[in-house]
N, C-alpha and C positions, 0 to 999 in steps of 0.2 A: 608526604607530598601528594597533592591531588592528582589523581589519574586523569590523563587526557588522551584522546584518540590520536593515533598516528595515521594521518591520511595517506602518506607515502606507502606505508605498509599495507593499508587497505587496498590501494590501487595495484600494488604489486601482487597481492593475493587474488584480487578480483578485477583484473584489467578491463574486463568487458563493461564495467560501470562507466568508463569514460571513453569507450570506443564509439565511433560514429557509424551511422547507417545500419543499425540493428533492428530486428523485428522484436516486438514485445507483446505481452499479454497482461492486461491490467485488471485490477478489481473494479467493479462497476460503481464505486462510490466516489465521494468528493476527493478523498486522498488519492485513489487510483487514477482518477481523471486528471488531477493536478500533476501527478507523476508523468502521465502520458503526454500532457500538454508541454510540460517542462522539457522532457527528453526529446520530443519531436521538434521543439523550437531550437534547442541548443545543439543537439547531436544528430538531428535529422532521423530519429527513430521512427519506425512505422508501427502503428497499433493494429495488429492483425488478429487479436483475440481478446476475450473477456472471460474471466473466471470468478465465480461468486464465492470462492472459498468453501464450496459445498458440493451440490449436486450437478452443477452445470458448467461446462466449458464450451464456449462458442468460438470457433476458430475458422479462419479463412481456409477454404478447400485447398488441399495439397500442401499445407504447412504442417511441419512436425514440431512438437513441443521442445525437443532438444535444440532446435535452431532458433529458439526465442528466449527472451528474458522475462520472467514473471515479476511484475512490479506490484508491491503491496501484498505479497503472500509468500509463505515459506513452503518450498516443495522438497519433499523428503526423497530425493533421487540424486545420485552422484553426478549424473550426466546433465541435470537440469540447473540452469542458472536462475537464481531468484533473490529478491530482497524484500524483507518484511520486518515487522516490529512486534509481533505477538509473542507471548510466553509459549514456547514450544517444547520445553524440557521439564519433566516432572521434578527431578532433582539432579544434583551434580554427578552422582555416581550410583552404582548398584541398580541400574535399570538395563533393559535389553536393547536400548536404542543404539544404532550403529552410527557413530559420529561421521563416518565416511560418507553417509547418505546426505549429510548437510555440508559437504566440503565446498560446494558451489553456491551455498546459501549465506548471504550476509544478513545477520540479525543482531542489532545492538545488544539485546539481552544476552545472547549467546557469547558475544564478544567479552562481556563483563561477568559471565557466569551467573546471570540472574535467572533463577528457576522458580517454579511454583512453590516447592517445598521450603527452600531457604530464603528467597528474596522476593516473593510476589508483591509485597507492598512497595518495593523499590524498583519495579519494572519500568521500562522506558515509557514515558507518559505522553509522548506526542506522536506525530505521524511519520510515514515513510518519506513523504516529500521533504521533511525537514532535515533528515540525515542525508538524503540524496542531494539536496541543495548544497550542503557542506562539502560532500565528496566531490561533486562536479565543480563547485565553485573554487575548490582548492587547486584545480587545474586550469579552468577557463574563467575569464572575466564574466560575471553574471550581472546583467542589468535588470532593474525592476522599477516599477512605478511606485511613487510614494504611497498610493492607496492600496498597494498589494499587501501591506501590513495586515489588514483585516482578513482579506481573502485567503492568504496563506496560513494564517493562524487558526482559521475556523476548521481546517481539515482535522478530522478525528477529535474535534472538540478541544484542540490544543489551547485555544484562547481562554477556556474555562479553567485550565490548570494554573493560570497565573493568580487566581483568586481563591481556589478551593483548598481542601486539606492536603492536596498533593504538591503544593507550591514549593515546599522544601526539597522534595525529590526532583521536581522540575528544575530548580536552580542547580542542583548537583549534576543533573544530566546536561544542562546547557553548558556548564563549565567543562564537562567531559567533551562536548562537541566543539569546544574552543570559542565560546561566545565572547570571551574577554579579549580575543585577538581582534584588532581593529580591521583586519582584512577579511574576517569571517563574514560570509554573506548573511547569516542569521543575525549577526551583530548589527549589520547595516539596516536590515529590515525592521528589527524590533526596536532599536534605539532611535526613537523619533518623539517629537512632541505629541503627546496624546491627550486629547480632550475626551474625557470619559462620557460626556453627554453625547458627543458626536459618534463615539464608538457604539454606545447603546442604541442610538438611532439607526446606524448601519446594521447592527445585529438584528434588531427588530424587523427591519425591512427585508433582510436576507431570509430570516426565518419564515416570514409571511409569504414571500415570493417563491422560495425554493423548498424549504424543509417541510412546512405544513402541507404543501402540495406534492411532496415527494418528487420534486424535479431536480434535486441535487445529486442525481445518480442516473445510471442507464437502467431503465425499469424493466429488464428482461427477467428478473427473478423476484418473486414475492414469497418471503418466509421460506426460502430454500427451494421453492417450486417454480418451474418455468411458467412465465406469464404468457399465455397464448396470444394475447392482443399485441405483444411486442414484436411478433414475427408475421411475415406474410404467409399465405396459405401453404406454400411448399416448405416453409421453415428454412429457407436459404438466404433470407434477407430480413433485416429489421423492418418493422412496419413504418409507414410514413410518420405516424404519431410518435413512435419511439425515437426515430431519427430526429424529429423536430424538437422533442424534449431534450435530447442529448446535445444537439447543436446549440440550442438556446443557452444551456448551462455552460458549454465550452466557450461560447462567445462572451458570456458574462465573465468567466475566469480570465479569458484573454484580454478583455477590456481593462480589467483591474490589475493584471500582473504585467502586461506589456509583452507577454509571450504569445506569439502568433498561433492562431488556430489554422493549421494547414490542412485543408479539406482532403487533399490527396493522400495524406499520411494516415487517415483514419478509415479503416475498412468496415463498412456496414452491410455489404452484400457478398454473394458467393460464399456463404457460410455453411459450416457443418456443426451440428450440435452433438456433443459427447456427454452422456449422462452417467453420473457416478452415484454412489450411495453415501449419505451423510449420517453419522451417528452422534448423538449427544448423550454424554454420560457424566457421572460424578467423577472428578479427578481423584485418582488413587493409584498406588503402585500396581495393583492388579489390572485395573482398567487401562492404565497407560501401557503396560507390557502386552496386554491383549491387543491394543491398537498397533503396537509394533509387530506383533505376530501376524496381524492381518495385513502387514505391509502398507500402512496408511500412506496416502499421497500427500496430504497436508493435515496439520493438526494445530489447534490453538486452544490454550487454556484461558478462557475469557473472563472467568469469575471464580470465586472461591468454591463454588458448587457446580461448575459447568466446564466440561471439556468437549470440544467438537472436533471430529476428525472425519476424513473422507477416504474411502477405499475405491479402487478401480473396479466397479461392477455397477451395471452390466457392461459398460464400455471400458476399454483400456485407453490409457493416455496415447494419443496419436503420435 
């Protein structure tokens, strides 16, 4: 019998996923921004920080990480709540990883025992926003505009998965998420009359306007390094150009999803920068256990020859 996710058990284990009025820290890309927009619209969450899954965490002054939820990244700390979708385990057993450090981290790959060594080709193929939609949508009624189909599926390149070599794995994961249930929000978004010519036109316009100009993200980090032009002189606020780029993209997402961009819920000033160290190595049992020994903050195996992880140095997690 095909395995399917149990949303009641998920909410029982991670009740904060459907709790209202929380603070969150998002990744600065399309997936993270969609997650922030969605949670601020439906659950009135406040976006108080931005983490690039590497060297830089930008957080509102006076806020502590343990009081926030990290959206679109996995944090290896038992007291930190997070949700992400990257491969973060090397293999199912015989490693030094402490499972307790992930007890407040929801990751669909970990739910199903998908690791680099055993099941890398069967990893979760879409974005954090897609599983988040299903979890929240199982508890609250979710509304969306018809044109949200394209905008929601472009996060993390999910729209490409329908046509490429991962399509069989995608179908299996969609069934796991309950896509065949008529009340499933992803079912409602994806099952529509689709004109491929119109979809192609929308995609080309989107790429030209946002992707090629790198406006589909919050541009404070370039290749892992802090972008000085994204901040004001005292580094306590995003620069006017950075804010303008961010707001333009958020308003585009809002217009196409129907989820309100609530200006007061997005913090762009009174910020503190926390700088970490990011390492990129080849994935292997020795390099993985070395990362564990260094007490990594976050880790993702992004390709067959690349593992990225972050350690708390020179700064500590606030």
